C-alpha positions as CSV (number, residue, x, y, z in Angstrom):
1,M,3.8,-59.2,237.1
2,P,2.5,-55.7,235.9
3,L,-1.1,-55.6,234.6
4,L,0.1,-54.4,231.2
5,H,2.3,-57.5,230.8
6,L,-0.5,-59.8,231.8
7,L,-2.9,-58.0,229.4
8,V,-0.4,-58.3,226.5
9,L,0.3,-62.0,227.2
10,A,-3.3,-62.8,227.6
11,L,-4.2,-61.0,224.3
12,V,-1.4,-62.9,222.5
13,Q,-2.4,-66.3,224.1
14,G,-6.1,-65.9,223.7
15,I,-6.0,-64.9,220.0
16,T,-3.2,-67.3,218.9
17,E,-4.1,-70.5,220.8
18,F,-6.8,-71.7,218.4
19,L,-5.7,-69.9,215.2
20,P,-3.2,-71.9,213.3
21,I,-0.3,-69.5,214.0
22,S,1.3,-71.0,217.2
23,S,0.5,-69.5,220.6
24,S,3.7,-70.9,222.2
25,A,5.8,-69.2,219.7
26,H,4.2,-65.8,220.3
27,L,4.4,-66.2,224.1
28,I,8.2,-67.0,223.8
29,L,8.7,-64.0,221.4
30,V,6.9,-61.4,223.6
31,P,9.7,-61.2,226.2
32,A,12.3,-61.5,223.4
33,V,10.9,-58.5,221.5
34,T,9.9,-56.3,224.4
35,G,12.7,-57.1,226.8
36,W,10.4,-58.1,229.5
37,P,11.4,-61.1,231.7
38,D,10.2,-64.4,230.4
39,Q,6.9,-65.2,232.0
40,G,7.9,-68.8,232.4
41,P,6.1,-72.1,231.7
42,V,3.7,-71.8,234.7
43,M,2.2,-68.5,233.4
44,D,2.1,-70.0,229.9
45,L,0.1,-72.9,231.2
46,A,-2.2,-70.8,233.3
47,M,-3.2,-68.8,230.2
48,H,-3.7,-72.1,228.4
49,V,-6.2,-73.0,231.1
50,G,-8.1,-69.8,230.4
51,T,-8.3,-70.7,226.7
52,L,-9.5,-74.2,227.7
53,V,-12.5,-72.7,229.5
54,A,-13.3,-70.7,226.3
55,V,-13.4,-74.0,224.4
56,L,-15.7,-75.6,227.0
57,V,-18.0,-72.6,226.9
58,Y,-18.1,-72.2,223.1
59,F,-18.6,-75.9,222.4
60,R,-20.9,-76.3,225.4
61,R,-23.1,-79.0,223.7
62,D,-20.0,-81.1,223.0
63,T,-18.8,-80.4,226.6
64,V,-22.0,-81.8,228.1
65,G,-22.0,-84.8,225.7
66,L,-18.4,-85.6,226.5
67,T,-19.0,-85.3,230.2
68,W,-21.8,-87.8,230.0
69,A,-19.5,-90.1,228.0
70,V,-16.8,-89.9,230.7
71,L,-19.4,-90.7,233.4
72,A,-20.8,-93.5,231.2
73,A,-17.2,-94.9,230.9
74,V,-17.1,-95.3,234.7
75,R,-20.5,-97.0,234.6
76,V,-22.8,-94.3,236.0
77,P,-26.2,-95.7,235.0
78,A,-27.9,-92.3,234.2
79,A,-24.9,-91.3,232.0
80,R,-25.0,-94.5,230.1
81,R,-28.6,-93.8,229.2
82,A,-27.9,-90.2,228.3
83,V,-25.0,-91.1,226.0
84,A,-26.8,-94.0,224.3
85,G,-27.5,-93.2,220.6
86,T,-25.2,-90.2,220.6
87,P,-21.7,-89.9,219.0
88,Y,-20.0,-88.8,222.2
89,A,-18.7,-92.1,223.4
90,G,-16.9,-92.6,220.1
91,L,-15.7,-88.9,220.1
92,L,-14.3,-89.3,223.6
93,A,-12.4,-92.4,222.5
94,A,-11.0,-90.6,219.5
95,L,-9.9,-87.6,221.7
96,L,-8.1,-89.9,224.2
97,V,-6.4,-91.8,221.4
98,A,-5.2,-88.6,219.8
99,T,-3.9,-87.3,223.1
100,V,-1.6,-90.2,224.0
101,P,1.2,-89.5,221.6
102,V,1.8,-85.9,222.6
103,V,1.7,-86.7,226.3
104,A,4.3,-89.4,225.9
105,A,6.5,-87.3,223.6
106,G,6.2,-84.3,226.0
107,G,7.2,-86.4,228.9
108,L,10.2,-87.7,227.0
109,L,11.3,-84.2,226.1
110,A,11.0,-83.1,229.7
111,A,13.0,-86.1,230.9
112,L,15.8,-85.4,228.4
113,D,15.7,-81.7,229.3
114,L,15.3,-80.7,225.7
115,V,12.3,-78.3,226.1
116,D,14.4,-75.1,226.3
117,L,16.5,-76.2,223.3
118,L,13.4,-75.8,221.2
119,R,12.5,-72.3,222.4
120,R,15.0,-70.6,220.1
121,P,14.0,-67.9,217.7
122,D,15.6,-69.6,214.7
123,V,13.6,-72.8,215.4
124,I,10.4,-70.8,215.8
125,A,11.0,-69.0,212.5
126,A,11.7,-72.2,210.6
127,A,8.7,-74.0,212.0
128,S,6.4,-71.1,211.4
129,I,7.4,-70.9,207.7
130,G,7.8,-74.6,207.0
131,F,4.6,-75.9,208.7
132,G,2.7,-72.8,207.4
133,L,3.5,-73.8,203.8
134,L,2.6,-77.4,204.6
135,L,-0.8,-76.2,205.8
136,Y,-1.3,-74.2,202.6
137,G,-0.4,-77.1,200.4
138,V,-2.7,-79.6,202.2
139,D,-5.6,-77.2,202.6
140,M,-5.6,-76.3,198.9
141,R,-5.3,-79.9,197.6
142,A,-7.1,-82.1,200.2
143,P,-10.7,-83.2,199.6
144,R,-13.5,-81.7,201.7
145,Q,-16.0,-84.4,202.3
146,R,-15.5,-86.0,205.8
147,R,-17.4,-84.8,208.8
148,M,-16.9,-85.3,212.5
149,S,-19.1,-88.4,212.3
150,H,-16.3,-90.0,210.4
151,M,-13.7,-89.4,213.1
152,G,-12.8,-92.9,214.2
153,R,-9.8,-94.1,216.2
154,R,-7.5,-94.5,213.2
155,P,-7.8,-90.9,211.9
156,A,-7.7,-89.7,215.5
157,L,-4.4,-91.5,216.1
158,L,-2.9,-90.0,212.9
159,I,-3.9,-86.5,214.0
160,G,-2.5,-87.3,217.5
161,L,0.8,-88.3,216.0
162,A,0.9,-85.1,214.0
163,Q,0.2,-83.2,217.2
164,V,3.6,-84.3,218.6
165,L,5.2,-81.9,216.1
166,A,3.5,-79.0,218.0
167,L,6.0,-79.5,220.8
168,I,8.3,-77.5,218.5
169,P,7.4,-73.9,219.1
170,G,6.3,-72.2,215.9
171,T,4.6,-75.4,214.6
172,S,1.2,-74.5,216.2
173,R,-0.9,-77.3,217.8
174,A,-4.0,-76.0,216.1
175,G,-2.2,-75.6,212.8
176,I,-0.6,-79.1,212.7
177,T,-3.8,-80.9,213.8
178,M,-5.9,-79.0,211.3
179,T,-3.3,-79.9,208.6
180,A,-3.5,-83.6,209.5
181,A,-7.3,-83.5,209.6
182,R,-7.5,-81.7,206.2
183,A,-5.0,-84.3,204.8
184,L,-7.4,-87.0,205.9
185,G,-10.2,-85.3,204.0
186,F,-12.1,-83.6,206.8
187,R,-13.9,-80.3,206.0
188,R,-12.3,-77.2,207.4
189,P,-14.9,-76.5,210.1
190,D,-14.8,-80.1,211.2
191,A,-11.0,-80.1,211.3
192,A,-11.1,-76.9,213.4
193,R,-13.7,-78.3,215.7
194,F,-11.8,-81.5,216.4
195,S,-8.6,-79.6,216.9
196,M,-10.2,-77.4,219.5
197,L,-11.8,-80.3,221.3
198,L,-8.5,-82.0,221.3
199,A,-7.1,-79.1,223.3
200,I,-9.3,-80.2,226.2
201,P,-7.3,-83.3,227.4
202,T,-4.0,-81.8,226.3
203,I,-4.4,-78.5,228.3
204,L,-6.0,-80.3,231.2
205,A,-2.8,-82.3,231.7
206,G,-0.6,-79.2,231.4
207,G,-2.9,-77.2,233.7
208,A,-2.7,-79.9,236.4
209,L,1.1,-79.6,236.3
210,A,1.0,-75.8,236.5
211,A,-1.4,-75.9,239.5
212,A,0.9,-78.4,241.2
213,D,3.9,-76.1,240.6
214,L,2.1,-73.0,241.9
215,A,0.9,-74.9,245.0
216,A,4.5,-76.1,245.7
217,E,5.8,-72.5,245.4
218,G,3.1,-71.2,247.8
219,A,3.3,-67.8,246.2
220,A,0.0,-65.9,246.5
221,G,1.2,-63.3,243.9
222,R,1.8,-66.1,241.4
223,W,-1.7,-67.4,242.0
224,R,-3.1,-63.9,241.5
225,D,-1.2,-63.3,238.3
226,A,-2.2,-66.7,237.0
227,L,-5.9,-66.1,237.7
228,I,-5.9,-62.7,236.1
229,G,-4.0,-64.0,233.1
230,A,-6.4,-67.0,232.7
231,G,-9.4,-64.7,232.9
232,L,-8.2,-62.3,230.2
233,A,-7.0,-65.2,228.0
234,F,-10.5,-66.7,228.3
235,A,-12.2,-63.6,227.0
236,F,-9.8,-63.1,224.1
237,A,-9.9,-66.8,223.2
238,L,-13.7,-66.9,223.1
239,A,-13.6,-64.1,220.5
240,A,-10.9,-65.8,218.5
241,I,-12.8,-69.2,218.4
242,H,-16.0,-67.4,217.2
243,F,-14.0,-65.7,214.4
244,L,-12.2,-68.8,213.3
245,M,-15.4,-71.0,213.1
246,R,-17.2,-68.3,211.1
247,W,-14.2,-67.7,208.8
248,L,-13.7,-71.4,207.9
249,Q,-17.4,-71.7,206.9
250,R,-16.6,-69.5,203.9
251,A,-12.8,-69.2,203.4
252,S,-9.5,-71.1,203.3
253,M,-6.5,-71.1,205.7
254,T,-4.5,-68.9,203.3
255,I,-4.7,-65.8,205.5
256,F,-3.1,-67.6,208.4
257,V,-0.3,-69.0,206.1
258,V,0.5,-65.6,204.9
259,Y,0.8,-64.4,208.5
260,R,3.0,-67.3,209.4
261,V,5.4,-66.8,206.6
262,A,5.6,-63.1,207.3
263,L,6.3,-63.8,210.9
264,G,9.0,-66.3,210.1
265,L,10.7,-63.9,207.7
266,A,10.6,-61.1,210.2
267,L,12.1,-63.3,212.8
268,L,14.9,-64.3,210.5
269,A,15.6,-60.6,209.7
270,L,15.7,-59.8,213.4
271,I,18.1,-62.7,214.0
272,G,20.3,-61.5,211.1
273,A,20.4,-58.0,212.6
274,G,21.4,-59.4,216.0
275,V,18.2,-58.2,217.7
276,L,17.3,-61.8,218.7
């Protein structure tokens, strides 16, 4: 894949993965708008892995705490002492509970061969507008009093069930999980933090599948492209996470909703003109 293509895809993936505007929709639209060949799900997932590393680095304190919690769960004595008195065992449980629904639903979609059916521009446009307006309504009306310390298994499960909707391109995994968290009364920064941490187990599962596919193909060029794309996506994602967390400390989600609606309307116009 040409370096320019990798750079554009990584820029789109890195910036849109954690902003509530749907990275998968943008990655599908890049080849549709530019005329480039579709980069395929393997490259999509490789870039998701790059953004995953950005989460691990930005939330490094949480990364360390959750790692200790995993080791404590398998009864490593030192880890059990390290995690005692911290919230990370509970946070780990919440993240796992929230991950189960999307893994099950994603497996079902793949088994029924429905994944490509959802990658249509009209579906992306409708999801971008509809779920964008839902985000706006919830963000403006929901209370802002719950913090990460209130994230138990029940709210985590509800957020996880909402995350299933992100299998529809245009919905935005970040957007729908933040919408659910805000509906449950979580503050904007806490909703964003849990959404980003929730990406860790979700992307790990997808990344493992991508690595297996690449290994099965045995194509060195694909490995090279995947590594370059992941590295570029990491850099762009790190900048995007920093921006979002700073933004939500002082502002609402409205700017993202305006973008989503504009994107959806533009797509509908392109569809009507026969371009897509």
